[in-house]
FIKOLZA-1660 file (N, C-alpha, C; in steps of 0.1 Angstrom, whole numbers, plus 5000, padded with zeros to 4 digits):
% residues 95
   i   px   py   pz ch aa at
   1 5006 4987 5001  A  M  N
   1 4999 4999 4997  A  M CA
   1 5009 5011 4999  A  M  C
   2 5017 5014 5008  A  T  N
   2 5027 5025 5009  A  T CA
   2 5032 5028 4997  A  T  C
   3 5038 5014 4988  A  N  N
   3 5046 5018 4976  A  N CA
   3 5037 5027 4964  A  N  C
   4 5024 5024 4964  A  E  N
   4 5013 5030 4953  A  E CA
   4 5013 5046 4961  A  E  C
   5 5013 5049 4976  A  V  N
   5 5013 5062 4975  A  V CA
   5 5024 5072 4974  A  V  C
   6 5037 5062 4975  A  E  N
   6 5051 5070 4972  A  E CA
   6 5051 5074 4958  A  E  C
   7 5050 5066 4950  A  K  N
   7 5052 5067 4936  A  K CA
   7 5044 5077 4931  A  K  C
   8 5031 5084 4931  A  P  N
   8 5032 5097 4930  A  P CA
   8 5036 5109 4933  A  P  C
   9 5041 5104 4949  A  M  N
   9 5046 5116 4955  A  M CA
   9 5060 5118 4949  A  M  C
  10 5067 5107 4946  A  Q  N
  10 5079 5107 4938  A  Q CA
  10 5082 5114 4926  A  Q  C
  11 5070 5112 4919  A  S  N
  11 5068 5118 4906  A  S CA
  11 5067 5131 4910  A  S  C
  12 5060 5140 4916  A  E  N
  12 5056 5152 4916  A  E CA
  12 5070 5157 4922  A  E  C
  13 5077 5151 4932  A  A  N
  13 5091 5157 4937  A  A CA
  13 5103 5156 4926  A  A  C
  14 5099 5146 4916  A  L  N
  14 5109 5147 4904  A  L CA
  14 5100 5159 4892  A  L  C
  15 5093 5160 4893  A  K  N
  15 5087 5172 4885  A  K CA
  15 5092 5184 4891  A  K  C
  16 5089 5186 4903  A  F  N
  16 5092 5201 4909  A  F CA
  16 5110 5199 4908  A  F  C
  17 5117 5189 4907  A  C  N
  17 5131 5191 4907  A  C CA
  17 5135 5197 4892  A  C  C
  18 5129 5189 4884  A  L  N
  18 5128 5193 4872  A  L CA
  18 5127 5208 4867  A  L  C
  19 5117 5211 4872  A  E  N
  19 5114 5226 4870  A  E CA
  19 5120 5234 4876  A  E  C
  20 5126 5235 4888  A  E  N
  20 5136 5240 4894  A  E CA
  20 5148 5241 4887  A  E  C
  21 5155 5230 4884  A  Y  N
  21 5166 5226 4874  A  Y CA
  21 5164 5236 4860  A  Y  C
  22 5155 5235 4853  A  K  N
  22 5152 5243 4842  A  K CA
  22 5157 5260 4845  A  K  C
  23 5147 5264 4853  A  V  N
  23 5149 5275 4863  A  V CA
  23 5163 5282 4864  A  V  C
  24 5171 5272 4871  A  L  N
  24 5181 5273 4877  A  L CA
  24 5192 5274 4864  A  L  C
  25 5191 5265 4854  A  S  N
  25 5198 5264 4843  A  S CA
  25 5197 5279 4837  A  S  C
  26 5185 5284 4831  A  S  N
  26 5184 5296 4825  A  S CA
  26 5187 5308 4831  A  S  C
  27 5188 5306 4845  A  D  N
  27 5195 5319 4854  A  D CA
  27 5211 5317 4852  A  D  C
  28 5213 5306 4851  A  I  N
  28 5227 5303 4849  A  I CA
  28 5233 5310 4839  A  I  C
  29 5227 5304 4826  A  Q  N
  29 5233 5311 4816  A  Q CA
  29 5230 5326 4811  A  Q  C
  30 5219 5332 4818  A  S  N
  30 5222 5344 4818  A  S CA
  30 5229 5352 4829  A  S  C
  31 5233 5348 4839  A  R  N
  31 5246 5352 4843  A  R CA
  31 5258 5351 4838  A  R  C
  32 5261 5341 4831  A  V  N
  32 5273 5339 4823  A  V CA
  32 5275 5348 4813  A  V  C
  33 5264 5350 4807  A  T  N
  33 5263 5357 4796  A  T CA
  33 5265 5370 4800  A  T  C
  34 5259 5375 4812  A  L  N
  34 5260 5388 4814  A  L CA
  34 5276 5390 4822  A  L  C
  35 5280 5383 4830  A  Q  N
  35 5296 5382 4833  A  Q CA
  35 5305 5383 4823  A  Q  C
  36 5301 5379 4813  A  H  N
  36 5312 5377 4800  A  H CA
  36 5312 5389 4794  A  H  C
  37 5301 5397 4793  A  G  N
  37 5300 5409 4788  A  G CA
  37 5307 5419 4796  A  G  C
  38 5306 5420 4810  A  L  N
  38 5310 5429 4820  A  L CA
  38 5328 5427 4821  A  L  C
  39 5330 5412 4818  A  L  N
  39 5343 5412 4817  A  L CA
  39 5352 5417 4808  A  L  C
  40 5344 5415 4794  A  N  N
  40 5350 5423 4782  A  N CA
  40 5350 5436 4783  A  N  C
  41 5342 5443 4787  A  F  N
  41 5340 5460 4792  A  F CA
  41 5352 5461 4798  A  F  C
  42 5353 5454 4812  A  Q  N
  42 5363 5456 4821  A  Q CA
  42 5378 5453 4814  A  Q  C
  43 5380 5445 4803  A  F  N
  43 5392 5440 4793  A  F CA
  43 5396 5456 4789  A  F  C
  44 5386 5458 4780  A  L  N
  44 5385 5470 4772  A  L CA
  44 5390 5484 4779  A  L  C
  45 5387 5488 4792  A  F  N
  45 5389 5497 4800  A  F CA
  45 5400 5495 4805  A  F  C
  46 5407 5483 4808  A  I  N
  46 5418 5484 4814  A  I CA
  46 5428 5485 4804  A  I  C
  47 5427 5479 4793  A  G  N
  47 5434 5481 4779  A  G CA
  47 5438 5500 4777  A  G  C
  48 5422 5508 4779  A  A  N
  48 5426 5519 4778  A  A CA
  48 5432 5527 4784  A  A  C
  49 5432 5522 4795  A  F  N
  49 5440 5526 4813  A  F CA
  49 5456 5523 4808  A  F  C
  50 5461 5512 4803  A  V  N
  50 5471 5508 4797  A  V CA
  50 5475 5520 4789  A  V  C
  51 5469 5518 4777  A  A  N
  51 5473 5529 4767  A  A CA
  51 5475 5544 4771  A  A  C
  52 5467 5548 4781  A  L  N
  52 5469 5562 4786  A  L CA
  52 5480 5562 4790  A  L  C
  53 5484 5554 4800  A  L  N
  53 5496 5552 4811  A  L CA
  53 5507 5553 4798  A  L  C
  54 5507 5542 4789  A  A  N
  54 5521 5544 4783  A  A CA
  54 5523 5558 4774  A  A  C
  55 5513 5563 4770  A  T  N
  55 5513 5575 4762  A  T CA
  55 5516 5587 4774  A  T  C
  56 5515 5584 4787  A  M  N
  56 5522 5593 4794  A  M CA
  56 5531 5590 4795  A  M  C
  57 5538 5580 4797  A  L  N
  57 5551 5575 4800  A  L CA
  57 5560 5581 4789  A  L  C
  58 5556 5576 4774  A  R  N
  58 5563 5582 4766  A  R CA
  58 5565 5598 4762  A  R  C
  59 5557 5604 4766  A  D  N
  59 5554 5619 4765  A  D CA
  59 5558 5626 4777  A  D  C
  60 5559 5620 4787  A  G  N
  60 5563 5625 4804  A  G CA
  60 5555 5636 4804  A  G  C
  61 5540 5637 4800  A  S  N
  61 5530 5648 4804  A  S CA
  61 5520 5642 4812  A  S  C
  62 5522 5642 4826  A  V  N
  62 5511 5638 4835  A  V CA
  62 5499 5648 4833  A  V  C
  63 5504 5663 4835  A  S  N
  63 5491 5675 4837  A  S CA
  63 5484 5672 4822  A  S  C
  64 5489 5667 4813  A  K  N
  64 5482 5671 4800  A  K CA
  64 5470 5662 4798  A  K  C
  65 5471 5649 4810  A  Y  N
  65 5462 5639 4809  A  Y CA
  65 5454 5639 4822  A  Y  C
  66 5453 5648 4828  A  Q  N
  66 5447 5652 4844  A  Q CA
  66 5431 5647 4843  A  Q  C
  67 5428 5652 4832  A  N  N
  67 5412 5652 4833  A  N CA
  67 5411 5634 4828  A  N  C
  68 5416 5627 4820  A  Q  N
  68 5416 5615 4817  A  Q CA
  68 5415 5608 4830  A  Q  C
  69 5426 5610 4839  A  L  N
  69 5430 5600 4852  A  L CA
  69 5420 5603 4861  A  L  C
  70 5416 5617 4861  A  E  N
  70 5403 5617 4873  A  E CA
  70 5393 5610 4869  A  E  C
  71 5387 5610 4854  A  F  N
  71 5374 5604 4847  A  F CA
  71 5378 5586 4851  A  F  C
  72 5388 5581 4849  A  I  N
  72 5393 5568 4854  A  I CA
  72 5391 5567 4867  A  I  C
  73 5396 5574 4878  A  A  N
  73 5397 5573 4889  A  A CA
  73 5380 5571 4898  A  A  C
  74 5372 5579 4890  A  L  N
  74 5361 5581 4890  A  L CA
  74 5353 5568 4886  A  L  C
  75 5353 5564 4875  A  I  N
  75 5346 5553 4870  A  I CA
  75 5351 5539 4873  A  I  C
  76 5364 5538 4877  A  A  N
  76 5367 5527 4880  A  A CA
  76 5362 5518 4892  A  A  C
  77 5356 5519 4904  A  P  N
  77 5350 5512 4913  A  P CA
  77 5333 5513 4908  A  P  C
  78 5330 5517 4899  A  I  N
  78 5318 5516 4897  A  I CA
  78 5318 5505 4885  A  I  C
  79 5326 5499 4877  A  I  N
  79 5330 5492 4869  A  I CA
  79 5332 5480 4876  A  I  C
  80 5343 5479 4887  A  F  N
  80 5349 5470 4894  A  F CA
  80 5334 5461 4902  A  F  C
  81 5326 5471 4906  A  S  N
  81 5313 5467 4915  A  S CA
  81 5306 5460 4910  A  S  C
  82 5302 5464 4892  A  M  N
  82 5292 5462 4886  A  M CA
  82 5297 5445 4883  A  M  C
  83 5308 5443 4880  A  F  N
  83 5313 5427 4878  A  F CA
  83 5313 5423 4890  A  F  C
  84 5320 5424 4901  A  V  N
  84 5324 5413 4914  A  V CA
  84 5309 5413 4922  A  V  C
  85 5305 5423 4921  A  L  N
  85 5293 5427 4932  A  L CA
  85 5281 5421 4926  A  L  C
  86 5279 5419 4913  A  W  N
  86 5267 5414 4906  A  W CA
  86 5258 5400 4911  A  W  C
  87 5253 5401 4915  A  R  N
  87 5243 5386 4920  A  R CA
  87 5230 5383 4912  A  R  C
  88 5230 5369 4906  A  P  N
  88 5220 5365 4903  A  P CA
  88 5206 5363 4910  A  P  C
  89 5199 5364 4898  A  R  N
  89 5183 5364 4904  A  R CA
  89 5180 5349 4907  A  R  C
  90 5176 5348 4921  A  F  N
  90 5168 5336 4926  A  F CA
  90 5159 5330 4919  A  F  C
  91 5155 5316 4921  A  S  N
  91 5145 5311 4912  A  S CA
  91 5132 5314 4919  A  S  C
  92 5132 5312 4933  A  W  N
  92 5121 5315 4941  A  W CA
  92 5119 5328 4941  A  W  C
  93 5121 5338 4937  A  T  N
  93 5120 5351 4936  A  T CA
  93 5112 5355 4918  A  T  C
  94 5113 5345 4912  A  R  N
  94 5105 5344 4897  A  R CA
  94 5092 5345 4897  A  R  C
  95 5084 5355 4892  A  K  N
  95 5069 5348 4892  A  K CA
  95 5066 5343 4877  A  K  C
% end
């Protein structure tokens, strides 16, 4: 008798686990896509900063690029926090 009752419950649990797996896998895919985009943006930003530093060292003129350095110092923490502190949406908060 208990076997007949357990099978539908196991089936429901399996369906629930499968649905959760589908939701989590789609969340992971969107998270990976976003993190790759942010990583590419961060590499672009780092490359621009290295190019600016190389230009400054070659020219020897720090004061000429003062505005660019201030902008980089302002925007760098924002870009870093977008990449590091971003968290995925959890499946149970989705509607």
